[in-house]
N, C-alpha and C positions, 0 to 999 in steps of 0.2 A: 395273860393267856399265851402259852407257847405257840410259835408258828408251826404249821405242819411241814413235814419234809417235802419241799418243792423241788428238790434236786440241787444242782450246782448254780450258784449265782454268777452271772456274767455282766460285763459292761461292754456294749458293742463298740468295736474299734472304729466303725464308720460314723455312727450317729450318736454315740455315747449314751444310748438307752440302757437302763438297768433292767435286767430280766432274769428269770430262772428258767432252766431248760426243761422243767417238769419231768425229769428223768427220761427224756427222749434220747435216742441215739445220735441225732443230729442237732447240735446247738445252733438253731437259727434265730436271728433277731426277729421279733414279731413286728417291728416297725419298718425296717428296710430289707429284711430277708437275707442279710449277710451271714455266711457260715463262719462261726467263730473259730473254727479250726484253721482257717486261712489267714488268721491274724498275722501282720508283719512282725509283731513282737515275738511270735513263736518260731519264726523262720530263722535258720542259722545265717550269719553274715555271709555276704557274697565273697568269693575268692579274689575278685579284681581289686577290691579296696581294703586296705589294712588301716586300722586305727593306730594311735600312738602306743597303746598298751599291747597290741598283738604283734609287735615287731619281733624279728628273729633274735633270740637270746644270744648273747655273746658268751663264748666259753672261756673261762679264766682258768689258766693252768696254775696249780699251786707252785710257789717258789720254794725250792729246797733250801733249808738253812745251811749256811756255810759251817764247816767244822770249826769249832772254837779252838784256838791254840791252847796247848797245855800250859800250866803255870811255869814249868821248868823252861820251856822255850822262850817265854816272854822275859824271864829273868836273865837268860843268856844274852838275848838281844840288847837288853838295857845295859848289861855289863860291857858289851862291845862298844857301845856308843860312848861310854864314860872313858875308855882307854884311848880314844882318838884324840889327837891334838886339836884344840880349838883354835880357829883362826880369829885373830882380833883385828877388826877393821882399823885402819890407820897405821898399823905396824907392818907394812909391807916392805919387802926388801927392795930398795931402790938402787938401781945401778946408774951411776953418773958417768 
């Protein structure tokens, strides 16, 4: 047998009693009389205390990629290094 429409189901935040609001405008707990609209779960967090997750986000600026050298420039640089005289350790000019 289906249940009749009794309104919205609530669990009291003070005494944990389960009840329906019977479609009344004020959802009051029948056991302790607490107004369920004043539930601390429904209130926004206070400004004085911040949690780990609500910290100020850091702004990360994108890094611009450096211009890649062209293939011709790299070949010229390699050619310049090959023309230089290589110093061999141990064959230093010694003056006596």
